[in-house]
N, C-alpha and C positions, 0 to 999 in steps of 0.2 A: 504493500500500500504506500509506504514511504517513497519507494522508487517511482511509482506511477505519479505521485504528487510532485516529485522533483522534476519528472519529465514534463508534466503539464505546466509547472511554473516556469521552466526553462523555455518552453515553446511560447508561452504568453509573453515572457520577457523579450524573446527574440523578435516577436511581432511588434511590440512596443518600440524596440530599438530601431527596427526597420522603418517604422512610421516616422520617427523623429529624424532619421537619416535621409530618407527619400520620401517626404510627405506627398509630393506631387504624384508619385506612382500610385498612391492609395487615394488620390484626389481629396486630400485632407489639409492641403496647405493653407486654405482660408477658412478652416473650421476651428472653433474654440474648443479646448485651449491649445491645440497644436500650433496654431498661427502665432500665439504669444511665445511659446517655447522656442520655436525655430527662429524667432527674431534675433536670438542671441546664440548663433552657431558656435562661436569659440567657447562659450560657457558650456554648451552641450558637449562639445568635444572633451573639455576638461572633466565634465561629470562622468563621461564614459571611461576616461583614463583612470579616474579615481575608482570607478567600479571595478576595473581590472585588479587594482591593488586590494580592494576589500574582498573580492571574490577569491583571490589567491590566499589571502589570510584565512578565509573560511575553509579553504580546501585542506587545511591542516587537520581539521576534524574529519575522521574517516567516514562517518555516515553522510556527510555533506560533500565529500570530495568530488564525486562525479558531477553533481549539479553545479557546484562552485566552479569547477574547471570549465564546464560548458558556458556558464554565465560569463566567466573571464574571457573566453574566446569571442563571445558575442560582443562584449564591451570593447575588446581590442579592435575587432573589425569595424564597429560603428565609430570608434574614436578616430581610426585612420581615415575612413571614408569622409567623415565630417571635416577632419583636418585638411584633407586634400581639397575639398571644396573651398575652404577658407583661403588656402594658399593660392589656388587658381584665381580667385577673385582679387587677391592682392591686399596687402596690409597698408598700402599708402606710400606716397613719395614725398620728398621734402620740398620740391619746387617745381614750377612749370617751365617748359622750354621757352626760349626767346620768342616773343610775339612778332609775327610777320605782318605785312601790310594787309593780307586777306584774313588773318586770324580773327576769330571772335571769341572773347572770353565771357563765360557765363558764371555768375555767382548766385547761389541760393543760400538764404539764411532765415530761418524762422526766428524772429527777434523776440518772441514771447510776449509781445504786446505791451501797452502802457509805457512806463519809463524803464522797463527792464534793460533795454539796450538803447543808448542815446543816439540821436540822429548823427551827431558828430563822429561817434565811433563807427557807425555803419558807413558813413561817407568816407572816412579815412581808410577803412578797410577796402572798400570798393575801388577807390582811387589807387591805393597801393597795389592792388591786384589788376589794375587797368581793365576793369570789367566794362563790357559793352552792354550786357544785359544783367539786371539784378532782380531776382525774384525774392519778395519779402512777405511770406505768409505771416499772419497775425500782426500786420503793420497797417495802421490807418493812413489815409491819404495825407492827413496833416503831417504825420511823421515822414511819409514818403516825399512830400514836397520840401520839407526841411532838409532831408538828405540830398535831394536834387539841387537845392540852392547851395548847400555846402560844397557839393561836388563841383558846381559851376564856379564857385569862388576859388576852387583849387585847380581850375583850368580843365575840368572834365565834365562838361554839361551833359545832362540827361533829361529826357521827358518822363514825367511821372503819370502812370495810369493806375487805376484801381477798380476793385469791385467790393461790395459790402452786402451782407445778408442779415445783419442783426445790429444790436446796440453795443456789443462788447468789442474791444480791440481785436480779440481772436476771431471775430466775425468779418475781418477785413483782410484783403490781400492786395499788396501794392507791387507794381511792376515798373521798373525803370529801364528805359531803352535809350541808347545813344542816338542822337540825331544823325550820326554817320550811317546808321542802318536804314534811314529813311523815316517817313511819317507813319505812325501806327495809331490805331484806334481799337479800343476794346469793343468786341461785338455786343450788341444789345442783349442777346439771349443769355450771355454770361453775366452781363451787368445787372439785369433785372431778375436773374435767378430762374428764368423759365427753362434754361438748359445749363446745369451746373452741378458741381459736387453737392452732396445732400445737406450737410450741416454747416461746414465752413467753406467759404467760396474759393473758386479758382477764377483766373482772368485769362481770357483768350483774346489776344491782340492780333489783328490782321494788318498787313501793309496797305496803306491807303491807295497806293497806285498799283497794287497787285504784284509788286516786285519785292522779293525777299521772303524769308521764312515766316510761317505762322509761329508766334511765340506764346507759350502758355505758362503762366505762373500757377502751379498746382498746389492744392491743399486738400488732401483726403482726411476724413474724420478718423480719429484714433480707433483701433479695433477693441473697444471695450465690449464686455460680454453683451451689454444691452444695445450695442450699435453695430453688431457684426454684419447684418444685412446691409445697412447703410454704407459700411466700409467696403463691402464687396461691390455694391453698386457704384461707389466712387471710383474704384479701380477700373471697373468696366467703362465708366464714363471717360476716364482719362485715357484708356486704351483707344476709345473711339475718336479722341481728339488727334491721335497719331495715325489717322487714316490717309492723310494727304502725303505728297511726296516730300515736301519741305517743311519740317516741323522741328522746333526746338522747344523742349518742355523742361521746366525746372521747378523745384519746390519741395515741400514736405509731403511725401506720399504715405507716410505712416505705414510703410511696407518695405520689405526687403525683396531681393530678386526671387527668393523662394516663393513669396506670395504671388508673384506675377506669372508663375507657370500657367500655361494654357491660355494666357491672355495676349500672347504675341501673334503677329501675322507676318508671313514672309520672312521668318527667321528673327523677327524682333523680340525684345523682351516684353514690351507693352505696346500693343498695336504694331505699327511698323517702326517704332522707336527702339533704339539700342541704348543700354546704360553706358554712359561715358566713363564713369569711374571704374567699372568692371573691365572696360576695354583698355584702360591705361594703368591698371595695377593698384587701384584704390577701392575696389568694390567691397572689401571686407572691413574697411576702416569705419568704425562707428561714429556717426554724427550725433547720436543721442543715447543717453544723456551726456552732457559735456562734463559732468562731474566725475566720470570714470575714464580710464584709458581707452583709446580707440579700439583696441582688440577685445575689450570687454563690452563696449557699447554696441548699439544696433545701427546699421547703415540704412536709415529710413529716409534720408534726404538724397535726392537724385537730380542729375542733369541728364536728359535723354535727347536723342536726335535721330532723325531718319537717315537713310543712306546718302542723302545729299551732303552729309558732313562726315569727315574723318576726325578722330580724336587724337590729339597729339600730346595731351597731358592732363593731369588732374591732381588736386591737392586738397586735403581736409585740414583746415586751419586750427590747430590746437592752441595757437598763440592767443586766441580769443576766448579761451575757456572761462576767464574771469570777467568777461564783458557784460554779463547779466542774463543772457539767454541760456536755456537748457539745451540748445542745439548748437552745433558747430557749423561754421560756414563751409560750403563746398564750392570750389572754383574749378572750372574745366575750360580747357582751350580746345576750340574746334577749328578745323580747316575745311574750306570748300573741297568736296570730293573731286578727285581727278585734277 
């Protein structure tokens, strides 16, 4: 009886380990609580590694030896597989390559609303990174305009666009675009909320003359247990915004690449968009929360682009961890494809 119980327990543990290692295979990557657990893949890998040690210690007891060694083997396989995924996505780089004449730098930073992050800090960071597009979830238009004015005074003018769905600062998303990219306007359906993410807003900006990429400042709702369906709907809505050939999307997706499985089209991660950080070795660097090291945090902030753009570099800015926001800025350099 004890042997059968051990076999059953081992099988159940192996299934659980497989789900946490390859959640998309079981179509559970956007299901509570699997979605929350796999948000922190490095911690999952460490947990499996610790499981190997614990299981080997339990194997000293003869009655538990067979089960403990089986569990240790399962943990070892899961730890290696999870670790390989983290390594493939990349732990991050220290700097961006030299910016060329055709390069476009995109920065996203959830500023946490209110006075958490000052306009001056945002402006100095954007100017230092030579950003051409700045997506600022949880940022009011008043703050965004202050950032744009500060950037202008530093010789780096920007146009400020926004969308808002409620009364709180978190209900606003601001998008700054360099005049060098042309004139842009936020489409009415995203401005008035008739077509938008469900709880916190995103902004879809179109080039006025039709020349240039569609630029989306994204903000999906957090996957709390009570908001799982809204979160899934938001990710699908964002994927739908990447249906055109020329799209740049940046913001707080409240999702990692694991959660985007089966939402890609034509080889993309989300719609036709590819994740720029993953393409340039920063895909596993955690952008939230800023209070923990990058390899402990979750990479839920992204810059994405369609095949019209190549990625030449990306960096997660840990130097801003004390700036007030619980998110880190992510900056990506894009080059016109071909």
